[in-house]
Biotite code that builds the C-alpha atoms (Angstrom):
import biotite.structure as struc

atoms = struc.array([
    struc.Atom([-144.412, -7.010, -20.318], chain_id="A", res_id=1, res_name="MET", atom_name="CA", element="C"),
    struc.Atom([-147.191, -9.291, -19.108], chain_id="A", res_id=2, res_name="LYS", atom_name="CA", element="C"),
    struc.Atom([-149.117, -8.439, -15.961], chain_id="A", res_id=3, res_name="THR", atom_name="CA", element="C"),
    struc.Atom([-148.461, -11.835, -14.387], chain_id="A", res_id=4, res_name="SER", atom_name="CA", element="C"),
    struc.Atom([-144.682, -11.332, -14.852], chain_id="A", res_id=5, res_name="THR", atom_name="CA", element="C"),
    struc.Atom([-144.889, -7.866, -13.316], chain_id="A", res_id=6, res_name="THR", atom_name="CA", element="C"),
    struc.Atom([-146.877, -9.212, -10.305], chain_id="A", res_id=7, res_name="ILE", atom_name="CA", element="C"),
    struc.Atom([-144.453, -12.117, -9.814], chain_id="A", res_id=8, res_name="LEU", atom_name="CA", element="C"),
    struc.Atom([-141.541, -9.668, -9.971], chain_id="A", res_id=9, res_name="GLY", atom_name="CA", element="C"),
    struc.Atom([-143.064, -7.357, -7.384], chain_id="A", res_id=10, res_name="ILE", atom_name="CA", element="C"),
    struc.Atom([-143.859, -10.391, -5.050], chain_id="A", res_id=11, res_name="LEU", atom_name="CA", element="C"),
    struc.Atom([-140.298, -11.753, -5.486], chain_id="A", res_id=12, res_name="GLY", atom_name="CA", element="C"),
    struc.Atom([-138.830, -8.287, -4.633], chain_id="A", res_id=13, res_name="ALA", atom_name="CA", element="C"),
    struc.Atom([-141.166, -7.956, -1.590], chain_id="A", res_id=14, res_name="ALA", atom_name="CA", element="C"),
    struc.Atom([-140.102, -11.382, -0.377], chain_id="A", res_id=15, res_name="ALA", atom_name="CA", element="C"),
    struc.Atom([-136.404, -10.684, -0.862], chain_id="A", res_id=16, res_name="ALA", atom_name="CA", element="C"),
    struc.Atom([-136.762, -7.357, 0.953], chain_id="A", res_id=17, res_name="GLY", atom_name="CA", element="C"),
    struc.Atom([-138.582, -9.043, 3.763], chain_id="A", res_id=18, res_name="ALA", atom_name="CA", element="C"),
    struc.Atom([-135.826, -11.733, 4.093], chain_id="A", res_id=19, res_name="VAL", atom_name="CA", element="C"),
    struc.Atom([-133.022, -9.240, 3.916], chain_id="A", res_id=20, res_name="LEU", atom_name="CA", element="C"),
    struc.Atom([-134.758, -7.094, 6.524], chain_id="A", res_id=21, res_name="GLY", atom_name="CA", element="C"),
    struc.Atom([-135.098, -10.003, 8.946], chain_id="A", res_id=22, res_name="VAL", atom_name="CA", element="C"),
    struc.Atom([-131.502, -11.166, 8.291], chain_id="A", res_id=23, res_name="LEU", atom_name="CA", element="C"),
    struc.Atom([-129.982, -7.729, 9.180], chain_id="A", res_id=24, res_name="PHE", atom_name="CA", element="C"),
    struc.Atom([-132.227, -7.123, 12.156], chain_id="A", res_id=25, res_name="ALA", atom_name="CA", element="C"),
    struc.Atom([-130.453, -7.079, 15.462], chain_id="A", res_id=26, res_name="PRO", atom_name="CA", element="C"),
    struc.Atom([-131.938, -10.285, 16.903], chain_id="A", res_id=27, res_name="ASP", atom_name="CA", element="C"),
    struc.Atom([-130.700, -13.662, 18.010], chain_id="A", res_id=28, res_name="LYS", atom_name="CA", element="C"),
    struc.Atom([-130.223, -16.309, 15.264], chain_id="A", res_id=29, res_name="GLY", atom_name="CA", element="C"),
    struc.Atom([-132.901, -18.636, 16.609], chain_id="A", res_id=30, res_name="SER", atom_name="CA", element="C"),
    struc.Atom([-135.438, -15.726, 16.688], chain_id="A", res_id=31, res_name="ASN", atom_name="CA", element="C"),
    struc.Atom([-134.380, -14.759, 13.120], chain_id="A", res_id=32, res_name="THR", atom_name="CA", element="C"),
    struc.Atom([-134.849, -18.217, 11.836], chain_id="A", res_id=33, res_name="ARG", atom_name="CA", element="C"),
    struc.Atom([-138.194, -18.488, 13.437], chain_id="A", res_id=34, res_name="LYS", atom_name="CA", element="C"),
    struc.Atom([-139.265, -15.096, 11.896], chain_id="A", res_id=35, res_name="LYS", atom_name="CA", element="C"),
    struc.Atom([-138.098, -16.446, 8.497], chain_id="A", res_id=36, res_name="ILE", atom_name="CA", element="C"),
    struc.Atom([-139.898, -19.675, 8.958], chain_id="A", res_id=37, res_name="SER", atom_name="CA", element="C"),
    struc.Atom([-143.121, -17.950, 10.036], chain_id="A", res_id=38, res_name="ASP", atom_name="CA", element="C"),
    struc.Atom([-143.009, -15.430, 7.097], chain_id="A", res_id=39, res_name="LYS", atom_name="CA", element="C"),
    struc.Atom([-142.267, -18.288, 4.622], chain_id="A", res_id=40, res_name="SER", atom_name="CA", element="C"),
    struc.Atom([-145.340, -20.119, 5.918], chain_id="A", res_id=41, res_name="LYS", atom_name="CA", element="C"),
    struc.Atom([-147.474, -16.982, 5.698], chain_id="A", res_id=42, res_name="ASP", atom_name="CA", element="C"),
    struc.Atom([-146.286, -16.270, 2.053], chain_id="A", res_id=43, res_name="TYR", atom_name="CA", element="C"),
    struc.Atom([-146.838, -19.988, 1.161], chain_id="A", res_id=44, res_name="GLY", atom_name="CA", element="C"),
    struc.Atom([-150.356, -19.994, 2.616], chain_id="A", res_id=45, res_name="ASP", atom_name="CA", element="C"),
    struc.Atom([-151.167, -16.767, 0.817], chain_id="A", res_id=46, res_name="ASN", atom_name="CA", element="C"),
    struc.Atom([-149.875, -18.063, -2.510], chain_id="A", res_id=47, res_name="ILE", atom_name="CA", element="C"),
    struc.Atom([-151.731, -21.359, -2.036], chain_id="A", res_id=48, res_name="LYS", atom_name="CA", element="C"),
    struc.Atom([-155.009, -19.455, -1.289], chain_id="A", res_id=49, res_name="THR", atom_name="CA", element="C"),
    struc.Atom([-154.623, -17.327, -4.439], chain_id="A", res_id=50, res_name="LYS", atom_name="CA", element="C"),
    struc.Atom([-153.592, -20.323, -6.553], chain_id="A", res_id=51, res_name="PHE", atom_name="CA", element="C"),
    struc.Atom([-156.670, -22.340, -5.337], chain_id="A", res_id=52, res_name="ASP", atom_name="CA", element="C"),
    struc.Atom([-158.879, -19.397, -6.175], chain_id="A", res_id=53, res_name="GLY", atom_name="CA", element="C"),
    struc.Atom([-157.403, -19.069, -9.714], chain_id="A", res_id=54, res_name="ILE", atom_name="CA", element="C"),
    struc.Atom([-157.808, -22.935, -10.300], chain_id="A", res_id=55, res_name="VAL", atom_name="CA", element="C"),
    struc.Atom([-161.410, -22.777, -9.051], chain_id="A", res_id=56, res_name="SER", atom_name="CA", element="C"),
    struc.Atom([-162.117, -19.908, -11.446], chain_id="A", res_id=57, res_name="ASN", atom_name="CA", element="C"),
    struc.Atom([-160.654, -21.671, -14.363], chain_id="A", res_id=58, res_name="ILE", atom_name="CA", element="C"),
    struc.Atom([-162.644, -24.795, -13.486], chain_id="A", res_id=59, res_name="LYS", atom_name="CA", element="C"),
    struc.Atom([-165.903, -23.028, -13.362], chain_id="A", res_id=60, res_name="SER", atom_name="CA", element="C"),
    struc.Atom([-165.230, -20.997, -16.593], chain_id="A", res_id=61, res_name="ASN", atom_name="CA", element="C"),
    struc.Atom([-164.175, -24.198, -18.329], chain_id="A", res_id=62, res_name="GLY", atom_name="CA", element="C"),
    struc.Atom([-167.406, -25.948, -17.418], chain_id="A", res_id=63, res_name="LYS", atom_name="CA", element="C"),
    struc.Atom([-169.391, -23.003, -18.700], chain_id="A", res_id=64, res_name="GLU", atom_name="CA", element="C"),
    struc.Atom([-167.499, -23.027, -21.991], chain_id="A", res_id=65, res_name="ILE", atom_name="CA", element="C"),
    struc.Atom([-167.996, -26.721, -22.396], chain_id="A", res_id=66, res_name="ILE", atom_name="CA", element="C"),
    struc.Atom([-171.748, -26.460, -21.711], chain_id="A", res_id=67, res_name="GLU", atom_name="CA", element="C"),
    struc.Atom([-172.017, -23.658, -24.152], chain_id="A", res_id=68, res_name="GLU", atom_name="CA", element="C"),
    struc.Atom([-170.060, -25.553, -26.796], chain_id="A", res_id=69, res_name="GLY", atom_name="CA", element="C"),
    struc.Atom([-172.392, -28.589, -26.327], chain_id="A", res_id=70, res_name="LYS", atom_name="CA", element="C"),
    struc.Atom([-175.484, -26.376, -26.639], chain_id="A", res_id=71, res_name="ALA", atom_name="CA", element="C"),
    struc.Atom([-174.178, -24.784, -29.831], chain_id="A", res_id=72, res_name="LYS", atom_name="CA", element="C"),
    struc.Atom([-173.177, -28.199, -31.280], chain_id="A", res_id=73, res_name="PHE", atom_name="CA", element="C"),
    struc.Atom([-176.705, -29.483, -30.584], chain_id="A", res_id=74, res_name="SER", atom_name="CA", element="C"),
    struc.Atom([-178.251, -26.468, -32.343], chain_id="A", res_id=75, res_name="GLN", atom_name="CA", element="C"),
    struc.Atom([-176.006, -26.888, -35.291], chain_id="A", res_id=76, res_name="ALA", atom_name="CA", element="C"),
    struc.Atom([-176.945, -30.559, -35.522], chain_id="A", res_id=77, res_name="LYS", atom_name="CA", element="C"),
    struc.Atom([-180.640, -29.630, -35.379], chain_id="A", res_id=78, res_name="GLU", atom_name="CA", element="C"),
    struc.Atom([-180.139, -26.986, -38.052], chain_id="A", res_id=79, res_name="ASP", atom_name="CA", element="C"),
    struc.Atom([-178.305, -29.420, -40.323], chain_id="A", res_id=80, res_name="PHE", atom_name="CA", element="C"),
    struc.Atom([-181.025, -32.100, -39.977], chain_id="A", res_id=81, res_name="ASN", atom_name="CA", element="C"),
    struc.Atom([-183.631, -29.490, -40.821], chain_id="A", res_id=82, res_name="THR", atom_name="CA", element="C"),
    struc.Atom([-181.806, -28.391, -43.865], chain_id="A", res_id=83, res_name="LEU", atom_name="CA", element="C"),
    struc.Atom([-181.321, -31.987, -44.894], chain_id="A", res_id=84, res_name="LYS", atom_name="CA", element="C"),
    struc.Atom([-184.996, -32.742, -44.518], chain_id="A", res_id=85, res_name="ASP", atom_name="CA", element="C"),
    struc.Atom([-185.788, -29.612, -46.541], chain_id="A", res_id=86, res_name="ASP", atom_name="CA", element="C"),
    struc.Atom([-183.446, -30.647, -49.265], chain_id="A", res_id=87, res_name="ALA", atom_name="CA", element="C"),
    struc.Atom([-185.017, -34.154, -49.429], chain_id="A", res_id=88, res_name="LYS", atom_name="CA", element="C"),
    struc.Atom([-188.418, -32.589, -49.684], chain_id="A", res_id=89, res_name="ALA", atom_name="CA", element="C"),
    struc.Atom([-187.413, -30.251, -52.516], chain_id="A", res_id=90, res_name="ILE", atom_name="CA", element="C"),
    struc.Atom([-185.724, -33.210, -54.343], chain_id="A", res_id=91, res_name="LYS", atom_name="CA", element="C"),
    struc.Atom([-188.773, -35.375, -54.045], chain_id="A", res_id=92, res_name="SER", atom_name="CA", element="C"),
    struc.Atom([-191.004, -32.561, -55.526], chain_id="A", res_id=93, res_name="ASN", atom_name="CA", element="C"),
    struc.Atom([-188.903, -32.551, -58.763], chain_id="A", res_id=94, res_name="TYR", atom_name="CA", element="C"),
])
């Protein structure tokens, strides 16, 4: 089982437990709805913060990977041109 699936399952179970706990609490309906609304906003904000962090991490890693790829491509291009020049020099000697 993937770690992300496990984490989502745990978060879902925790959210369901929180909702059920609030629903069965001995409180007025308006207070219960307000508590559910507040908890939903808190969970939403928490998830958004974590998601933004993940997206930021992916972007920064992606930029690093692209820059590394460009550098390796440039080096390979230089190596190819060097080999090509060496081959021309060898050919002209024969």
